[in-house]
N, C-alpha and C positions, 0 to 999 in steps of 0.2 A: 937237258941232255939230248944230244943228237941221235939219230938213228938212220942207218942205211939198210935197205932190204934188198937181198939178192935172191933170185930164183936159182935153185941148185938141184942136182940129182941126189945129193946127200950132204950132210954137214961137211964132209971132206972132199966131195966131188963137184966141180963146177959144171957149167953148161957145156954141151957138145957144140960143134959148129952148126949142126942142124937146129939145135935149140936157139942159138943166137939168130940164125936166119929166120926162124919162126917169129921171134919177137920183132925183128926188123920188118918183116913182111906185114905184121899186124899194124904197124904205124902208130904205136902207142905213144901218147904225149903226156908223160908224167914228169913232175919236177925231179931233177937229179941233184945230187950233192957233189962234193969234191971227189968222193970215192965212187958213188953210185951214179955215174953219168952215162953208162953204156946200156946196151940192150939187156933186158932181163933184170933191171934194177930200178929203184926209185928211192927218193928221200922219204923214208918212213915217217919221220916226225911231222911232215906236212899233212899226211893222210891218216895218221894213227887214230885220232878221235873219230873221224868219219867211218873208218873201217870198224872200229869198236862199236859205234852206234848201229851199224848195219848188221854186223856178224856176231858181236860179243867176243871177238878174238882180239887180244892185245898183241900188237906186233913186237913189243919189247920182249922177245924171246930169242935165245940162241938158234933154235931150230923149230920150225913149224913143218911137220911131216906132210907128205902129199895127200893123205886122207883128210886132214884138216883143211888143206888148200881146196880140195874138192868141195867141202862144205862151205868155205868162204865164197867160192865161185857160185854155188847154188844160191846162197843168200843174195849175192849181187844180181843174179838172174831174176830173183823174185822181187827185188827192190824196185819200187816205183818211186822215183825221187820226190814227187809232190806228196804222195801218201806218207812217205817216210818223214817228211819235214813238217807236215801239218801247216799251220799258218806261218807266215814269214817271221812273226814275233816269236812263236814257239821254236822255230828252227834256230834262231839266234840265241835263245835262252839255253839251248842244249848243246851248242857247238863251241869248240875251242876258239880262242881269240883269232887264230889265223883265218877262220871262215867268216868272221863278222863283217868283213868288207866285200864278200862275194855276193854277186847277184844270184838269183835262182838259176839262171842259165849257166853261170860259171860253176856252180855247185853240181848241177846236173851233168855238165861236161866231165867233171872230175869223177863222178860216179860211173859214167859210161866208159871212161878211159881205164879206170880200175877194173871194171867188168871185163874189158878186153885183156888186160894183163893177167888176171886170174884165170881167164879162159884159156890162154896159151899154157899157163902152168898146169891146169887141169887136163888139157889134151895131151900133154907131154909127160905127165906123171911127176911133176916137179914139186919140191917143197920150197921153203923160204929160210934163208939164213939172215939173222939180224946181227948187225954190227953197230954197237953203241958204246 
């Protein structure tokens, strides 16, 4: 099942122009989908397992409120990629198939880009809308 994730002010209210500008200025590089290809969104299926491993939050939800996004951001700030993963073998034993071909550097880059995304959300009081 696919998943697109969109930052939003509420389940019914999308981003403001200032919100979009904040995402653009952050220069976040995350995988987009057919629908989630703009600022403030990403293809959640690509990152769901990694986010679940770091935060314990499953992205497959219709709405994740801003207070939970603040906790997600805090977890990403505390995350030290090498400490999270342990040995390379342990890392691969615990990760989804999509990560099995990633190098440690590629996985670290994904973590840092997600940290930036959730940082913009936290600064702007945004939640997440899941579309699956």
